[in-house]
DOBALUM-683404 format. One record per residue: x, y, z of N, C-alpha, C in turn; residue number from 1. Coordinates in steps of 0.02 Angstrom, whole numbers. Layout:
N
(koltor (X, Y, Z), (X, Y, Z), (X, Y, Z), NUM) ...
***
This chain:
326
(koltor (1304, 31, 1235), (1235, 70, 1197), (1217, 97, 1236), 1) (koltor (1215, 141, 1279), (1190, 192, 1321), (1145, 214, 1250), 2) (koltor (1053, 223, 1309), (1020, 228, 1248), (1014, 326, 1247), 3) (koltor (947, 344, 1247), (938, 427, 1247), (867, 424, 1243), 4) (koltor (852, 431, 1312), (801, 462, 1338), (747, 488, 1301), 5) (koltor (687, 511, 1268), (655, 567, 1255), (587, 537, 1304), 6) (koltor (586, 626, 1309), (517, 612, 1359), (494, 676, 1342), 7) (koltor (418, 673, 1330), (384, 719, 1284), (307, 681, 1290), 8) (koltor (299, 622, 1296), (222, 619, 1308), (203, 575, 1400), 9) (koltor (136, 621, 1388), (118, 613, 1475), (103, 555, 1476), 10) (koltor (87, 502, 1429), (41, 447, 1440), (82, 376, 1390), 11) (koltor (47, 315, 1388), (89, 257, 1393), (98, 297, 1285), 12) (koltor (148, 247, 1274), (168, 267, 1162), (131, 198, 1133), 13) (koltor (89, 227, 1111), (68, 164, 1067), (105, 112, 1008), 14) (koltor (157, 182, 1001), (160, 182, 914), (232, 232, 895), 15) (koltor (261, 153, 840), (327, 212, 840), (330, 206, 763), 16) (koltor (365, 282, 722), (381, 253, 641), (435, 307, 607), 17) (koltor (490, 267, 606), (538, 318, 554), (521, 331, 482), 18) (koltor (555, 405, 463), (531, 413, 394), (589, 349, 361), 19) (koltor (586, 375, 313), (596, 325, 248), (678, 351, 234), 20) (koltor (698, 427, 256), (795, 405, 287), (806, 423, 326), 21) (koltor (764, 385, 386), (799, 379, 431), (831, 433, 452), 22) (koltor (817, 485, 467), (818, 554, 506), (775, 569, 537), 23) (koltor (685, 574, 530), (653, 565, 595), (618, 528, 619), 24) (koltor (590, 514, 693), (562, 469, 711), (515, 506, 727), 25) (koltor (443, 484, 725), (392, 475, 752), (338, 429, 781), 26) (koltor (312, 483, 857), (316, 433, 886), (211, 436, 934), 27) (koltor (194, 387, 923), (93, 415, 959), (87, 369, 1026), 28) (koltor (60, 426, 1057), (31, 392, 1127), (-23, 375, 1146), 29) (koltor (-62, 369, 1197), (-128, 392, 1201), (-133, 464, 1232), 30) (koltor (-84, 515, 1233), (-93, 567, 1248), (-113, 606, 1208), 31) (koltor (-119, 578, 1176), (-191, 630, 1108), (-149, 667, 1052), 32) (koltor (-83, 683, 1082), (-23, 720, 1038), (19, 673, 991), 33) (koltor (25, 673, 955), (74, 639, 879), (158, 672, 892), 34) (koltor (179, 650, 905), (270, 690, 895), (328, 680, 859), 35) (koltor (346, 737, 858), (438, 707, 788), (492, 721, 840), 36) (koltor (540, 673, 820), (596, 675, 872), (651, 662, 793), 37) (koltor (711, 691, 802), (759, 704, 774), (805, 638, 792), 38) (koltor (834, 595, 732), (813, 512, 754), (875, 508, 781), 39) (koltor (921, 569, 765), (1005, 536, 814), (1011, 569, 873), 40) (koltor (990, 616, 884), (1014, 643, 955), (925, 625, 986), 41) (koltor (886, 618, 948), (810, 623, 1026), (794, 657, 1024), 42) (koltor (780, 730, 984), (799, 788, 1040), (707, 804, 999), 43) (koltor (678, 844, 1022), (610, 858, 1009), (583, 905, 957), 44) (koltor (552, 903, 909), (563, 948, 853), (499, 969, 837), 45) (koltor (451, 925, 864), (381, 966, 858), (320, 934, 886), 46) (koltor (250, 937, 888), (190, 901, 899), (116, 899, 829), 47) (koltor (112, 874, 847), (42, 903, 782), (-31, 862, 847), 48) (koltor (-62, 908, 833), (-106, 949, 879), (-173, 973, 862), 49) (koltor (-228, 915, 862), (-262, 895, 823), (-339, 848, 859), 50) (koltor (-312, 809, 871), (-350, 731, 911), (-375, 747, 963), 51) (koltor (-414, 743, 992), (-436, 735, 1071), (-445, 644, 1072), 52) (koltor (-403, 598, 1076), (-426, 552, 1107), (-339, 520, 1073), 53) (koltor (-343, 438, 1138), (-276, 425, 1120), (-283, 405, 1024), 54) (koltor (-194, 437, 992), (-183, 416, 939), (-140, 321, 946), 55) (koltor (-142, 309, 887), (-142, 214, 895), (-109, 219, 837), 56) (koltor (-64, 253, 792), (-36, 242, 745), (-30, 301, 690), 57) (koltor (29, 272, 656), (44, 336, 617), (83, 301, 581), 58) (koltor (94, 318, 514), (108, 311, 449), (145, 370, 415), 59) (koltor (202, 378, 368), (237, 449, 358), (259, 439, 268), 60) (koltor (249, 497, 230), (250, 480, 162), (294, 449, 142), 61) (koltor (331, 455, 101), (379, 437, 78), (448, 478, 61), 62) (koltor (411, 540, 56), (460, 600, 47), (458, 653, 124), 63) (koltor (407, 606, 160), (411, 644, 205), (377, 718, 208), 64) (koltor (348, 732, 198), (312, 788, 188), (249, 777, 208), 65) (koltor (204, 725, 232), (147, 694, 260), (153, 634, 306), 66) (koltor (115, 665, 366), (87, 611, 426), (23, 632, 456), 67) (koltor (7, 536, 435), (-75, 526, 455), (-64, 483, 488), 68) (koltor (-137, 495, 536), (-123, 459, 600), (-208, 436, 605), 69) (koltor (-198, 385, 641), (-301, 347, 666), (-275, 366, 738), 70) (koltor (-346, 400, 777), (-379, 380, 852), (-439, 354, 860), 71) (koltor (-428, 368, 944), (-485, 356, 961), (-547, 378, 958), 72) (koltor (-522, 444, 943), (-588, 540, 935), (-626, 494, 839), 73) (koltor (-613, 414, 824), (-662, 413, 803), (-640, 455, 718), 74) (koltor (-571, 469, 683), (-536, 539, 650), (-474, 465, 632), 75) (koltor (-459, 490, 580), (-403, 498, 552), (-397, 557, 514), 76) (koltor (-355, 573, 536), (-309, 654, 507), (-236, 633, 467), 77) (koltor (-237, 688, 413), (-167, 701, 394), (-147, 771, 405), 78) (koltor (-80, 775, 401), (-42, 841, 420), (16, 837, 385), 79) (koltor (25, 937, 367), (113, 928, 352), (135, 923, 413), 80) (koltor (194, 871, 398), (251, 857, 429), (272, 914, 468), 81) (koltor (300, 943, 425), (368, 1009, 423), (302, 1080, 477), 82) (koltor (275, 1074, 459), (227, 1159, 502), (185, 1103, 552), 83) (koltor (163, 1049, 550), (132, 1000, 601), (33, 1039, 586), 84) (koltor (34, 1088, 522), (-23, 1092, 524), (-41, 1020, 511), 85) (koltor (-150, 1047, 523), (-192, 958, 489), (-227, 1001, 436), 86) (koltor (-200, 958, 405), (-238, 943, 310), (-300, 909, 299), 87) (koltor (-311, 871, 332), (-363, 820, 323), (-372, 773, 368), 88) (koltor (-478, 769, 371), (-466, 735, 434), (-542, 696, 414), 89) (koltor (-514, 613, 416), (-564, 577, 411), (-593, 578, 444), 90) (koltor (-675, 551, 449), (-712, 551, 518), (-757, 487, 484), 91) (koltor (-729, 457, 554), (-770, 357, 542), (-847, 382, 606), 92) (koltor (-853, 325, 616), (-911, 329, 677), (-907, 266, 708), 93) (koltor (-832, 231, 708), (-831, 209, 791), (-729, 211, 774), 94) (koltor (-686, 219, 835), (-637, 242, 831), (-595, 209, 770), 95) (koltor (-566, 238, 746), (-493, 210, 720), (-420, 180, 743), 96) (koltor (-374, 132, 709), (-358, 94, 760), (-269, 91, 741), 97) (koltor (-262, 73, 662), (-221, 76, 612), (-231, 104, 560), 98) (koltor (-191, 122, 533), (-134, 176, 471), (-99, 138, 414), 99) (koltor (-100, 133, 364), (-28, 131, 325), (-49, 124, 284), 100) (koltor (15, 190, 231), (12, 220, 162), (25, 160, 138), 101) (koltor (-8, 142, 78), (-4, 117, 2), (79, 154, -34), 102) (koltor (134, 129, -38), (195, 102, -99), (159, 170, -152), 103) (koltor (185, 256, -145), (166, 317, -212), (113, 320, -155), 104) (koltor (97, 317, -106), (55, 395, -54), (-15, 403, -104), 105) (koltor (-20, 347, -113), (-92, 390, -149), (-119, 335, -127), 106) (koltor (-133, 289, -101), (-175, 278, -53), (-169, 258, 27), 107) (koltor (-229, 284, 59), (-207, 241, 125), (-251, 180, 148), 108) (koltor (-232, 146, 176), (-280, 84, 239), (-288, 126, 297), 109) (koltor (-364, 119, 335), (-367, 131, 392), (-425, 108, 405), 110) (koltor (-386, 69, 481), (-428, 35, 496), (-524, 44, 564), 111) (koltor (-553, 26, 576), (-605, 72, 621), (-640, 29, 685), 112) (koltor (-626, 10, 754), (-672, 2, 785), (-691, -44, 803), 113) (koltor (-740, -105, 776), (-816, -145, 817), (-826, -84, 872), 114) (koltor (-878, -55, 870), (-940, 7, 900), (-998, -13, 897), 115) (koltor (-1024, -5, 952), (-1101, -17, 963), (-1103, -62, 911), 116) (koltor (-1157, -61, 873), (-1195, -91, 814), (-1141, -104, 765), 117) (koltor (-1077, -115, 740), (-1062, -103, 704), (-977, -128, 712), 118) (koltor (-962, -180, 681), (-920, -239, 650), (-825, -188, 648), 119) (koltor (-812, -237, 636), (-740, -171, 622), (-737, -161, 548), 120) (koltor (-699, -124, 527), (-679, -99, 431), (-633, -93, 420), 121) (koltor (-650, -134, 353), (-547, -93, 347), (-575, -42, 283), 122) (koltor (-531, 39, 318), (-548, 76, 260), (-504, 98, 201), 123) (koltor (-518, 77, 145), (-441, 127, 80), (-478, 213, 50), 124) (koltor (-449, 236, 82), (-476, 305, 60), (-410, 331, -8), 125) (koltor (-411, 348, -56), (-360, 397, -109), (-360, 452, -70), 126) (koltor (-288, 435, -78), (-231, 525, -27), (-236, 552, -108), 127) (koltor (-244, 637, -105), (-263, 681, -156), (-181, 707, -146), 128) (koltor (-145, 716, -197), (-72, 748, -206), (-91, 835, -177), 129) (koltor (-147, 869, -218), (-150, 911, -187), (-211, 921, -110), 130) (koltor (-154, 945, -33), (-214, 926, 4), (-320, 983, -3), 131) (koltor (-305, 1014, -36), (-325, 1067, -39), (-418, 1013, -107), 132) (koltor (-398, 949, -123), (-421, 930, -172), (-446, 857, -131), 133) (koltor (-420, 851, -84), (-431, 783, -35), (-498, 781, -11), 134) (koltor (-538, 724, -29), (-614, 694, -14), (-597, 629, 78), 135) (koltor (-659, 612, 79), (-636, 584, 148), (-688, 505, 109), 136) (koltor (-713, 511, 37), (-740, 435, 2), (-672, 392, 38), 137) (koltor (-727, 326, 23), (-673, 262, 22), (-683, 248, -37), 138) (koltor (-640, 220, -78), (-603, 179, -97), (-653, 108, -115), 139) (koltor (-632, 92, -65), (-658, 24, -56), (-679, 5, 37), 140) (koltor (-729, -31, 59), (-717, -12, 126), (-756, -104, 149), 141) (koltor (-712, -162, 171), (-714, -218, 215), (-736, -242, 257), 142) (koltor (-787, -253, 269), (-835, -273, 348), (-765, -330, 368), 143) (koltor (-749, -313, 427), (-692, -364, 456), (-741, -393, 490), 144) (koltor (-685, -437, 509), (-697, -514, 556), (-750, -486, 638), 145) (koltor (-743, -530, 652), (-780, -528, 723), (-698, -476, 776), 146) (koltor (-718, -444, 835), (-677, -416, 866), (-643, -341, 853), 147) (koltor (-588, -328, 866), (-540, -289, 818), (-504, -300, 779), 148) (koltor (-471, -251, 743), (-433, -270, 707), (-362, -222, 729), 149) (koltor (-333, -244, 741), (-255, -210, 759), (-235, -179, 718), 150) (koltor (-208, -220, 649), (-152, -198, 609), (-182, -200, 545), 151) (koltor (-171, -180, 482), (-180, -189, 454), (-121, -128, 386), 152) (koltor (-87, -183, 356), (-34, -167, 313), (-70, -157, 254), 153) (koltor (-21, -148, 179), (-41, -172, 116), (15, -206, 107), 154) (koltor (22, -290, 56), (29, -324, 30), (84, -302, -8), 155) (koltor (117, -335, -58), (176, -348, -99), (154, -295, -143), 156) (koltor (173, -243, -189), (138, -202, -246), (54, -155, -241), 157) (koltor (41, -162, -146), (-17, -136, -177), (-61, -174, -170), 158) (koltor (-69, -241, -213), (-118, -266, -239), (-172, -342, -180), 159) (koltor (-110, -335, -122), (-166, -352, -57), (-184, -290, 5), 160) (koltor (-200, -332, 39), (-201, -299, 142), (-199, -355, 189), 161) (koltor (-135, -331, 225), (-144, -390, 263), (-163, -359, 337), 162) (koltor (-233, -372, 374), (-240, -360, 417), (-232, -456, 496), 163) (koltor (-233, -408, 539), (-223, -439, 616), (-244, -404, 669), 164) (koltor (-298, -455, 729), (-313, -433, 770), (-345, -503, 837), 165) (koltor (-401, -462, 857), (-414, -489, 915), (-405, -542, 895), 166) (koltor (-447, -604, 859), (-464, -643, 840), (-437, -705, 828), 167) (koltor (-362, -670, 828), (-303, -736, 824), (-296, -726, 742), 168) (koltor (-337, -727, 672), (-313, -757, 628), (-278, -680, 591), 169) (koltor (-245, -703, 532), (-214, -674, 521), (-256, -654, 425), 170) (koltor (-252, -631, 393), (-335, -640, 322), (-270, -577, 284), 171) (koltor (-283, -616, 204), (-267, -556, 142), (-339, -556, 101), 172) (koltor (-326, -483, 126), (-382, -464, 54), (-335, -423, 6), 173) (koltor (-402, -427, -70), (-385, -417, -113), (-390, -325, -109), 174) (koltor (-337, -299, -124), (-370, -222, -132), (-415, -189, -176), 175) (koltor (-424, -238, -223), (-469, -203, -250), (-514, -205, -260), 176) (koltor (-563, -296, -261), (-609, -314, -260), (-621, -315, -165), 177) (koltor (-585, -291, -108), (-590, -323, -45), (-634, -392, -21), 178) (koltor (-589, -432, -79), (-618, -543, -81), (-581, -565, -14), 179) (koltor (-575, -597, 34), (-556, -619, 63), (-523, -690, 20), 180) (koltor (-439, -662, 16), (-412, -725, -21), (-360, -769, 7), 181) (koltor (-358, -758, 75), (-342, -812, 115), (-326, -777, 191), 182) (koltor (-329, -833, 267), (-301, -833, 333), (-285, -877, 317), 183) (koltor (-240, -865, 414), (-193, -894, 398), (-224, -974, 453), 184) (koltor (-208, -1011, 466), (-206, -1098, 488), (-219, -1083, 552), 185) (koltor (-270, -1135, 610), (-285, -1109, 659), (-211, -1152, 698), 186) (koltor (-199, -1187, 707), (-177, -1245, 714), (-87, -1211, 702), 187) (koltor (-52, -1192, 653), (-2, -1153, 635), (11, -1091, 651), 188) (koltor (-27, -1045, 650), (-58, -979, 675), (-69, -969, 779), 189) (koltor (-60, -898, 780), (-63, -872, 819), (-125, -901, 874), 190) (koltor (-131, -910, 940), (-174, -930, 999), (-219, -873, 1016), 191) (koltor (-185, -822, 1033), (-216, -773, 1062), (-172, -717, 1027), 192) (koltor (-252, -649, 1048), (-235, -586, 995), (-186, -556, 996), 193) (koltor (-189, -525, 897), (-114, -552, 893), (-127, -462, 872), 194) (koltor (-63, -403, 904), (-48, -346, 927), (-16, -311, 875), 195) (koltor (32, -332, 836), (54, -299, 806), (90, -341, 766), 196) (koltor (91, -327, 665), (123, -330, 604), (196, -269, 612), 197) (koltor (246, -304, 571), (296, -297, 535), (326, -310, 468), 198) (koltor (309, -278, 431), (365, -299, 358), (423, -303, 328), 199) (koltor (429, -346, 310), (504, -340, 282), (523, -275, 233), 200) (koltor (590, -228, 206), (600, -184, 181), (572, -206, 111), 201) (koltor (570, -255, 89), (535, -252, -3), (494, -289, 24), 202) (koltor (452, -307, 71), (377, -362, 70), (364, -416, 62), 203) (koltor (384, -453, 45), (398, -524, 38), (375, -564, 103), 204) (koltor (414, -523, 157), (385, -554, 209), (362, -516, 265), 205) (koltor (327, -533, 308), (300, -485, 385), (320, -547, 430), 206) (koltor (309, -520, 509), (322, -536, 568), (261, -535, 601), 207) (koltor (211, -576, 636), (176, -537, 720), (192, -579, 770), 208) (koltor (166, -507, 779), (198, -516, 842), (96, -533, 882), 209) (koltor (109, -556, 941), (41, -601, 995), (33, -610, 1070), 210) (koltor (0, -622, 1116), (-13, -598, 1145), (-22, -690, 1198), 211) (koltor (-7, -727, 1138), (10, -803, 1152), (112, -814, 1166), 212) (koltor (133, -754, 1162), (231, -752, 1196), (263, -778, 1130), 213) (koltor (213, -774, 1083), (271, -768, 1025), (254, -709, 980), 214) (koltor (326, -749, 910), (304, -706, 864), (347, -729, 793), 215) (koltor (283, -745, 725), (276, -764, 694), (306, -701, 625), 216) (koltor (333, -761, 569), (379, -748, 528), (341, -790, 455), 217) (koltor (298, -730, 407), (250, -736, 386), (289, -740, 291), 218) (koltor (273, -776, 257), (244, -761, 169), (213, -709, 167), 219) (koltor (221, -636, 117), (154, -596, 104), (127, -622, 64), 220) (koltor (144, -685, 38), (89, -696, -25), (72, -750, -44), 221) (koltor (92, -787, 21), (80, -855, 29), (49, -857, 69), 222) (koltor (59, -862, 135), (33, -850, 207), (80, -909, 225), 223) (koltor (128, -941, 233), (155, -978, 224), (225, -982, 290), 224) (koltor (184, -995, 310), (212, -985, 404), (282, -1018, 382), 225) (koltor (345, -963, 398), (433, -968, 384), (438, -981, 458), 226) (koltor (441, -933, 510), (492, -980, 565), (427, -944, 635), 227) (koltor (448, -949, 731), (423, -944, 780), (473, -920, 818), 228) (koltor (450, -878, 871), (515, -819, 894), (466, -858, 955), 229) (koltor (473, -887, 1028), (459, -897, 1050), (465, -862, 1131), 230) (koltor (448, -813, 1187), (474, -762, 1212), (443, -800, 1285), 231) (koltor (446, -769, 1337), (418, -778, 1388), (357, -753, 1415), 232) (koltor (346, -689, 1392), (265, -629, 1393), (267, -606, 1335), 233) (koltor (186, -598, 1344), (157, -590, 1282), (183, -533, 1232), 234) (koltor (188, -534, 1203), (192, -503, 1129), (175, -444, 1110), 235) (koltor (196, -364, 1113), (166, -310, 1116), (172, -277, 1043), 236) (koltor (243, -313, 1027), (293, -268, 1010), (346, -313, 955), 237) (koltor (344, -291, 879), (407, -324, 852), (413, -277, 788), 238) (koltor (506, -299, 757), (507, -269, 735), (558, -304, 684), 239) (koltor (591, -274, 616), (630, -339, 590), (681, -304, 563), 240) (koltor (752, -307, 572), (794, -264, 575), (795, -267, 471), 241) (koltor (826, -196, 457), (833, -218, 377), (886, -237, 358), 242) (koltor (951, -210, 413), (1028, -252, 389), (1028, -305, 395), 243) (koltor (1025, -322, 462), (1046, -425, 468), (981, -433, 483), 244) (koltor (1014, -519, 476), (954, -566, 518), (933, -559, 576), 245) (koltor (910, -493, 605), (865, -510, 660), (830, -469, 680), 246) (koltor (777, -508, 738), (701, -511, 755), (724, -459, 783), 247) (koltor (676, -420, 831), (667, -364, 870), (578, -389, 899), 248) (koltor (563, -419, 973), (516, -446, 1001), (476, -397, 1059), 249) (koltor (442, -354, 1088), (463, -303, 1165), (392, -343, 1178), 250) (koltor (367, -320, 1241), (311, -340, 1254), (319, -323, 1351), 251) (koltor (271, -376, 1383), (268, -353, 1455), (199, -399, 1481), 252) (koltor (199, -375, 1521), (110, -402, 1536), (69, -368, 1517), 253) (koltor (-18, -391, 1520), (-74, -318, 1494), (-49, -251, 1582), 254) (koltor (-63, -194, 1523), (-41, -159, 1572), (-116, -158, 1648), 255) (koltor (-138, -192, 1634), (-195, -214, 1704), (-132, -262, 1763), 256) (koltor (-106, -280, 1729), (-62, -334, 1767), (-8, -292, 1790), 257) (koltor (37, -214, 1766), (82, -203, 1791), (134, -225, 1869), 258) (koltor (29, -194, 1898), (51, -173, 1977), (58, -227, 1997), 259) (koltor (75, -285, 1978), (46, -350, 2022), (134, -388, 2007), 260) (koltor (184, -327, 1977), (261, -363, 1978), (307, -360, 2011), 261) (koltor (366, -379, 2002), (402, -334, 2060), (437, -291, 2015), 262) (koltor (464, -241, 2061), (452, -186, 2021), (568, -171, 2001), 263) (koltor (570, -214, 1991), (655, -196, 1992), (665, -146, 1907), 264) (koltor (710, -102, 1932), (719, -46, 1882), (730, -101, 1827), 265) (koltor (673, -92, 1801), (678, -63, 1714), (699, -142, 1674), 266) (koltor (662, -186, 1704), (686, -261, 1686), (632, -280, 1628), 267) (koltor (592, -216, 1612), (539, -246, 1535), (624, -242, 1454), 268) (koltor (619, -271, 1432), (659, -293, 1385), (608, -304, 1301), 269) (koltor (681, -309, 1253), (675, -284, 1179), (732, -348, 1184), 270) (koltor (684, -425, 1180), (724, -455, 1154), (777, -475, 1086), 271) (koltor (823, -461, 1077), (837, -481, 987), (849, -574, 977), 272) (koltor (818, -586, 932), (817, -679, 885), (832, -665, 823), 273) (koltor (891, -718, 814), (903, -739, 767), (865, -731, 719), 274) (koltor (842, -724, 666), (770, -719, 585), (771, -791, 573), 275) (koltor (838, -801, 573), (835, -875, 508), (844, -956, 587), 276) (koltor (876, -936, 635), (913, -1000, 687), (851, -980, 732), 277) (koltor (809, -941, 709), (737, -922, 792), (797, -896, 865), 278) (koltor (845, -929, 871), (894, -926, 941), (907, -837, 997), 279) (koltor (905, -859, 1038), (894, -766, 1064), (964, -759, 1050), 280) (koltor (970, -683, 1044), (1030, -644, 1027), (1090, -619, 1082), 281) (koltor (994, -590, 1099), (1035, -543, 1187), (968, -480, 1201), 282) (koltor (953, -454, 1238), (915, -416, 1252), (936, -322, 1264), 283) (koltor (912, -268, 1282), (908, -225, 1287), (853, -194, 1360), 284) (koltor (877, -215, 1423), (804, -172, 1461), (804, -102, 1472), 285) (koltor (788, -89, 1519), (775, -6, 1506), (707, 3, 1558), 286) (koltor (676, -20, 1509), (586, 2, 1528), (577, -13, 1601), 287) (koltor (506, 40, 1602), (463, 22, 1676), (396, 1, 1663), 288) (koltor (378, -3, 1613), (318, -45, 1599), (366, -93, 1520), 289) (koltor (292, -156, 1525), (276, -152, 1445), (322, -103, 1381), 290) (koltor (338, -116, 1366), (359, -126, 1282), (295, -121, 1224), 291) (koltor (262, -34, 1223), (209, -69, 1166), (227, -64, 1067), 292) (koltor (272, -11, 1067), (316, 11, 1019), (378, -22, 999), 293) (koltor (399, -31, 926), (488, -60, 927), (496, -41, 834), 294) (koltor (527, -8, 823), (557, 27, 786), (616, 17, 756), 295) (koltor (632, -10, 691), (724, -8, 664), (721, 58, 628), 296) (koltor (787, 99, 629), (795, 144, 571), (833, 93, 516), 297) (koltor (794, 155, 459), (818, 109, 389), (878, 75, 393), 298) (koltor (927, 120, 405), (966, 113, 410), (1022, 51, 441), 299) (koltor (978, 27, 508), (999, -34, 521), (1017, -14, 605), 300) (koltor (1056, 41, 584), (1087, 56, 665), (1090, 63, 686), 301) (koltor (1016, 88, 716), (991, 90, 782), (899, 74, 758), 302) (koltor (884, 60, 833), (805, 63, 857), (778, 90, 925), 303) (koltor (729, 98, 897), (688, 109, 972), (645, 98, 990), 304) (koltor (599, 107, 1064), (544, 60, 1100), (517, 115, 1126), 305) (koltor (465, 94, 1157), (408, 151, 1159), (382, 125, 1215), 306) (koltor (372, 122, 1268), (346, 104, 1320), (277, 109, 1370), 307) (koltor (269, 64, 1412), (200, 87, 1470), (206, 152, 1496), 308) (koltor (290, 162, 1518), (303, 196, 1548), (321, 274, 1514), 309) (koltor (302, 274, 1465), (296, 353, 1430), (363, 382, 1404), 310) (koltor (378, 339, 1405), (456, 354, 1403), (500, 307, 1318), 311) (koltor (519, 369, 1256), (545, 319, 1197), (617, 314, 1209), 312) (koltor (642, 230, 1216), (711, 267, 1216), (735, 229, 1151), 313) (koltor (807, 274, 1108), (807, 257, 1072), (903, 229, 1075), 314) (koltor (932, 172, 1046), (994, 159, 1064), (1024, 155, 1005), 315) (koltor (1065, 171, 1005), (1118, 172, 923), (1157, 116, 934), 316) (koltor (1167, 83, 898), (1212, 9, 915), (1285, 10, 904), 317) (koltor (1303, -21, 962), (1406, -24, 949), (1427, -47, 912), 318) (koltor (1481, -62, 876), (1522, -87, 802), (1506, -156, 838), 319) (koltor (1516, -198, 896), (1526, -259, 891), (1457, -306, 848), 320) (koltor (1416, -254, 897), (1333, -277, 855), (1346, -292, 772), 321) (koltor (1357, -251, 769), (1372, -299, 677), (1409, -371, 678), 322) (koltor (1468, -400, 747), (1496, -447, 710), (1465, -499, 736), 323) (koltor (1415, -497, 790), (1379, -524, 835), (1399, -596, 795), 324) (koltor (1412, -663, 812), (1414, -697, 748), (1373, -791, 817), 325) (koltor (1353, -810, 761), (1324, -869, 816), (1331, -910, 817), 326) 
***
């Protein structure tokens, strides 16, 4: 399984997202410029220029026509995927962190960081079909908990919003009223900052990754803890195979500690676990810094990882991957 090395970002990667067909891969990084690549051969198609801060997150509409990005420059922007034109900019009073489009692409959830006196917040925006009719007003604003919200995603049928972040608690909110419906238990939940959330294809369960060196699988409706996967390093990114019962977990030290580690070539690896048995299946090494982003192609036949080293590595699985016996 020889990876395809995709070099286009000058700063660490923050997020990766495939479109629904799995032919395009969108990458976000701290270099202000989201990029789109061909997902089969790793060729760079183009960039989306307009942010002037690190871009933390992105999502793409079901028809692959619209891209939404969230950035530290206090905006979330809508783009025309094909032309790269900026369609709209949602302006906030603090850095935006997570963005996620609802099923149907009529709503987007956007989170903003605590800033000066402002707490972290979750904003729901209506996305107009015609960009000329787009407005910036919020349908719902939820004042968040203490600390940063690192991820917010839509729950099943868009009825809830699932958020997680620095206080290590996963919360489920009613997406109509903004009421807090559920939160993860301190005992069974994560002990440190939650860095990432990844939903299953049918949204029935989701995976969380945390700096406490574990990833956990949860039921999206009841917030019941289903499985826990334990690793040796802080977890920055998680992804779930849409095809097999596999989860992939990536991480490494915090950026501030990277220089103190030994520089054996590319020892940062994406670890594969069996979703049900919770056992490690194998790992894919290669990055020269912590892995910050992971994504599975919707067909389950390839995955990509983005690192602190500024590279995206695209891996097409060998045939024997699909017949691994546990």
